[in-house]
C-alpha positions as CSV (number, residue, x, y, z in Angstrom):
1,M,10.1,-3.4,-11.4
2,S,12.5,-4.3,-8.7
3,G,12.3,-4.7,-5.0
4,K,9.7,-6.5,-2.9
5,H,6.0,-6.8,-3.6
6,I,3.6,-4.8,-1.6
7,T,1.5,-7.1,0.6
8,D,-2.3,-6.7,1.1
9,Q,-1.6,-6.0,4.8
10,Q,0.7,-3.1,3.8
11,V,-2.1,-1.7,1.6
12,R,-4.7,-1.9,4.4
13,L,-2.3,-0.3,6.9
14,Y,-1.5,2.5,4.4
15,M,-5.2,3.2,3.8
16,T,-5.9,3.3,7.6
17,H,-3.1,5.8,8.1
18,R,-4.0,7.7,5.0
19,A,-7.4,8.6,6.4
20,S,-5.8,11.0,8.9
21,Q,-2.3,11.7,7.7
22,P,-0.4,12.9,4.6
23,Q,0.6,10.5,1.9
24,I,4.3,10.4,2.7
25,T,3.7,9.8,6.4
26,A,1.1,7.1,5.8
27,A,3.5,5.4,3.3
28,A,6.4,5.5,5.7
29,K,4.3,3.9,8.5
30,A,3.2,1.2,6.1
31,G,6.7,0.5,5.0
32,I,6.1,1.4,1.3
33,S,7.5,4.1,-1.0
34,E,5.8,7.3,-1.8
35,R,5.5,6.2,-5.4
36,S,3.8,3.0,-4.4
37,A,1.4,5.1,-2.3
38,R,0.5,7.1,-5.3
39,R,-0.3,3.9,-7.2
40,I,-2.5,2.8,-4.4
41,D,-4.3,6.2,-4.3
42,Q,-4.8,6.0,-8.1
43,Q,-6.1,2.4,-7.7
44,D,-3.4,1.0,-10.0
45,H,-2.3,-1.5,-7.3
46,K,-3.4,-5.0,-8.0
47,P,-4.2,-7.3,-5.1
48,A,-2.0,-10.3,-4.5
49,K,-2.8,-13.4,-6.6
50,N,-2.3,-15.9,-3.8
51,T,-4.8,-14.5,-1.3
52,L,-6.6,-17.1,0.7
53,T,-10.3,-16.8,1.1
54,L,-12.2,-18.7,3.7
């Protein structure tokens, strides 16, 4: 895999837009590729390892 990792914030933003918009539009607004959006929809995306829980 090349490129930058998808942040948890991008995933949350994508899911918010995905509720009311097509996959390609929601992906563009979240700043991710359509392929990454498909992975998120298929639940193949793994959360970041370095998330901070309070």
